[in-house]
C-alpha positions as CSV (number, residue, x, y, z in Angstrom):
1,X,-20.2,-16.3,3.5
2,X,-18.6,-17.9,0.8
3,X,-20.0,-15.3,-1.8
4,X,-18.4,-12.6,-0.1
5,X,-15.0,-11.3,-1.5
6,X,-12.0,-11.2,0.2
7,X,-10.9,-8.4,2.3
8,X,-7.2,-7.9,2.8
9,X,-5.4,-5.6,4.2
10,X,-2.5,-5.0,2.1
11,X,-0.9,-2.0,4.9
12,X,2.2,-2.6,6.8
13,X,1.8,-4.2,10.2
14,X,1.8,-1.9,13.4
15,X,-1.3,-0.3,11.6
16,X,-4.4,-1.7,13.5
17,X,-4.4,-5.1,11.7
18,X,-5.4,-7.0,15.1
19,X,-8.1,-4.8,15.5
20,X,-9.2,-5.1,11.8
21,X,-8.8,-9.1,12.5
22,X,-10.9,-8.9,15.5
23,X,-13.5,-6.6,13.5
24,X,-14.1,-9.1,10.9
25,X,-14.0,-12.3,13.4
26,X,-16.7,-10.6,15.7
27,X,-19.0,-10.3,12.7
28,X,-18.7,-14.0,12.1
29,X,-15.8,-14.1,9.6
30,X,-12.8,-16.3,9.7
31,X,-10.0,-13.7,9.7
32,X,-6.6,-14.5,10.1
33,X,-3.8,-12.5,11.5
34,X,-0.6,-12.4,10.8
35,X,-0.5,-16.7,11.1
36,X,-2.7,-19.6,11.1
37,X,-3.5,-20.3,14.6
38,X,-2.5,-23.8,16.1
39,X,-4.5,-25.6,18.9
40,X,-1.7,-25.6,21.2
41,X,0.0,-21.9,21.1
42,X,1.9,-22.5,23.9
43,X,3.6,-25.9,22.1
44,X,4.6,-23.7,18.7
45,X,5.9,-21.1,20.6
46,X,8.4,-23.1,21.3
47,X,8.7,-24.6,18.2
48,X,8.7,-22.0,15.8
49,X,9.7,-24.1,12.4
50,X,5.9,-25.2,13.1
51,X,4.1,-21.7,12.6
52,X,3.0,-20.8,10.3
53,X,3.1,-17.0,9.0
54,X,0.8,-15.9,6.5
55,X,3.5,-13.7,4.7
56,X,5.6,-16.6,4.5
57,X,2.6,-18.8,3.1
58,X,2.2,-16.6,0.4
59,X,6.0,-16.5,-0.1
60,X,6.2,-20.0,-0.4
61,X,3.1,-20.0,-2.9
62,X,4.4,-17.9,-5.2
63,X,7.8,-19.8,-5.7
64,X,5.4,-22.6,-6.2
65,X,2.8,-21.2,-8.7
66,X,0.5,-21.5,-6.4
67,X,-2.6,-19.0,-5.5
68,X,-1.7,-16.7,-3.3
69,X,-3.6,-18.1,-0.7
70,X,-3.5,-21.4,-1.2
71,X,-4.1,-24.0,2.0
72,X,-5.7,-20.8,3.8
73,X,-8.5,-19.9,1.1
74,X,-11.1,-20.4,3.9
75,X,-11.0,-16.6,5.7
76,X,-12.6,-13.7,4.5
77,X,-9.9,-11.4,6.1
78,X,-6.1,-11.7,6.0
79,X,-3.6,-9.1,7.6
80,X,-0.5,-8.6,8.6
81,X,1.4,-10.3,6.0
82,X,4.9,-9.8,7.0
83,X,7.2,-12.9,7.9
84,X,10.3,-11.8,9.8
85,X,12.5,-14.5,10.8
86,X,16.3,-14.7,11.6
87,X,16.9,-15.5,7.7
88,X,14.9,-13.3,6.6
89,X,12.0,-10.5,6.0
90,X,9.4,-10.7,3.8
91,X,6.1,-8.9,3.4
92,X,3.2,-9.9,1.5
93,X,1.2,-6.9,1.0
94,X,3.5,-6.5,-1.7
95,X,1.8,-9.1,-3.7
96,X,-1.5,-7.2,-4.4
97,X,-1.2,-7.8,-7.6
98,X,-0.9,-11.4,-7.7
99,X,-3.9,-11.1,-5.1
100,X,-6.3,-10.1,-7.6
101,X,-4.8,-12.0,-10.5
102,X,-5.8,-15.0,-8.3
103,X,-9.5,-14.0,-6.6
104,X,-10.3,-11.1,-8.9
105,X,-13.1,-9.8,-6.8
106,X,-11.0,-9.4,-3.7
107,X,-11.2,-5.9,-1.6
108,X,-8.0,-4.3,-0.4
109,X,-7.9,-2.5,2.7
110,X,-5.0,-0.4,2.5
111,X,-4.1,0.6,6.4
112,X,-2.3,3.2,7.0
113,X,-1.2,5.7,9.7
114,X,1.5,8.6,10.3
115,X,4.8,7.3,8.7
116,X,6.9,8.5,11.5
117,X,4.3,7.2,14.0
118,X,4.6,4.1,12.8
119,X,8.0,3.9,12.7
120,X,8.6,4.9,16.3
121,X,6.0,1.9,16.7
122,X,8.3,-0.4,14.8
123,X,11.2,0.6,16.3
124,X,9.6,-0.3,19.7
125,X,7.9,-3.5,18.8
126,X,9.0,-6.8,20.8
127,X,10.7,-4.6,23.0
128,X,12.9,-4.0,20.2
129,X,13.9,-7.2,19.0
130,X,11.3,-6.1,16.1
131,X,13.7,-4.0,14.4
132,X,17.7,-5.5,15.4
133,X,16.5,-8.0,13.8
134,X,15.1,-6.2,10.7
135,X,18.7,-4.3,11.0
136,X,20.5,-7.7,11.0
137,X,18.7,-10.0,8.5
138,X,18.7,-6.6,6.0
139,X,22.3,-6.2,6.7
140,X,22.0,-2.3,7.1
141,X,25.0,-0.9,9.6
142,X,22.6,1.7,11.8
143,X,19.1,2.2,13.2
144,X,19.0,5.1,11.2
145,X,19.9,3.0,7.8
146,X,17.1,0.8,8.6
147,X,14.5,3.9,9.1
148,X,15.3,5.3,6.0
149,X,14.3,2.3,4.2
150,X,11.2,1.4,5.9
151,X,10.5,5.1,4.9
152,X,11.3,4.3,0.9
153,X,9.1,0.8,1.5
154,X,6.6,3.2,2.9
155,X,6.5,5.4,0.3
156,X,7.2,3.2,-2.7
157,X,3.8,0.4,-1.3
158,X,1.2,3.4,-1.0
159,X,2.4,5.2,-4.2
160,X,2.1,1.8,-6.1
161,X,-1.1,0.5,-5.0
162,X,-2.9,3.8,-5.4
163,X,-1.5,3.8,-9.2
164,X,-2.6,0.5,-9.6
165,X,-6.0,0.4,-7.9
166,X,-6.9,3.9,-10.1
167,X,-9.0,2.2,-12.6
168,X,-10.6,0.1,-10.2
169,X,-11.2,2.4,-7.1
170,X,-14.3,0.1,-5.9
171,X,-12.0,-2.4,-4.8
172,X,-9.6,-0.2,-3.0
173,X,-10.9,0.9,0.4
174,X,-8.1,2.9,2.5
175,X,-8.1,3.4,6.2
176,X,-6.0,5.9,7.6
177,X,-6.2,4.6,11.3
178,X,-5.5,7.8,13.1
179,X,-8.3,9.9,11.4
180,X,-10.8,7.9,9.5
181,X,-14.0,6.9,11.9
182,X,-14.7,3.2,11.9
183,X,-18.1,4.1,10.9
184,X,-16.2,5.1,7.5
185,X,-14.6,2.2,7.0
186,X,-17.9,-0.1,8.0
187,X,-19.4,2.3,5.5
188,X,-17.7,1.1,2.8
189,X,-17.5,-2.7,3.5
190,X,-21.8,-2.8,4.0
191,X,-22.4,-6.7,2.7
192,X,-20.5,-7.7,6.0
193,X,-22.4,-6.4,8.9
194,X,-19.1,-5.1,10.4
195,X,-20.0,-3.5,14.1
196,X,-18.6,-0.6,15.1
197,X,-18.1,-1.8,19.0
198,X,-16.1,-4.4,18.1
199,X,-12.6,-2.2,16.8
200,X,-10.2,-1.3,19.0
201,X,-6.6,-0.2,19.7
202,X,-6.2,-3.7,21.2
203,X,-2.7,-4.2,20.0
204,X,-1.3,-1.3,21.6
205,X,1.1,-2.0,24.9
206,X,3.1,0.6,25.5
207,X,2.1,2.7,28.5
208,X,0.3,-0.4,30.3
209,X,1.5,-0.4,33.7
210,X,2.8,-4.3,34.5
211,X,4.3,-6.0,37.4
212,X,8.5,-5.9,36.7
213,X,8.5,-9.2,36.5
214,X,6.1,-9.7,33.8
215,X,7.8,-7.2,32.1
216,X,10.8,-8.5,32.5
217,X,9.6,-12.1,31.4
218,X,8.3,-10.1,28.5
219,X,11.1,-8.4,27.7
220,X,13.2,-11.6,27.9
221,X,10.3,-13.6,25.9
222,X,10.9,-11.1,23.1
223,X,15.0,-11.2,22.5
224,X,15.3,-15.2,23.4
225,X,12.5,-17.5,22.4
226,X,13.2,-19.4,19.4
227,X,12.5,-18.3,16.3
228,X,12.5,-20.1,12.4
229,X,15.7,-19.3,10.4
230,X,13.9,-18.8,7.3
């Protein structure tokens, strides 16, 4: 396991990051999705300053001049690198150059989907709290302006990754979650022993029929639970 390169999903959130993390975890690899887990998740849900989001760790490491995954280098898979909180929004997926600088053998997994479907998914994320928070911390006047900003970031990120990786195609694996079969992704990563039955759309919750009380509780928690300020 220690000899295998890291695999870092540098697509945006809401692009099957949770399912990809499960794929690697089920194969026996340490896989980190969005944040470093703690032993008592209910406790740190009420104490957000104890959270350790991957994007926040990467940003702190960048500012301190440390390797990008310093402190969490035990993992093989990393995904959902955004750190969106009450005070700022930062996405570690843009640090792919620094990741390769610090871990030259890393395989970058560019997970993507239809852009407009991705925007609609982001708008619904967290009972729409995510979009409202992003609009506030980014200082944009309307949801339409936020969507335009997301589109520009999406286009620029995919173009930058493909341009930078043009001379090392063996280290870039693209995965369109809408149309590419999981078997095609697994075939690109034969050394990891991944299995297609361990992949599924486990992050989707819209359209699920939940009791009214549970829907109301989830909506309240999404909008009013304590969150980190930076």
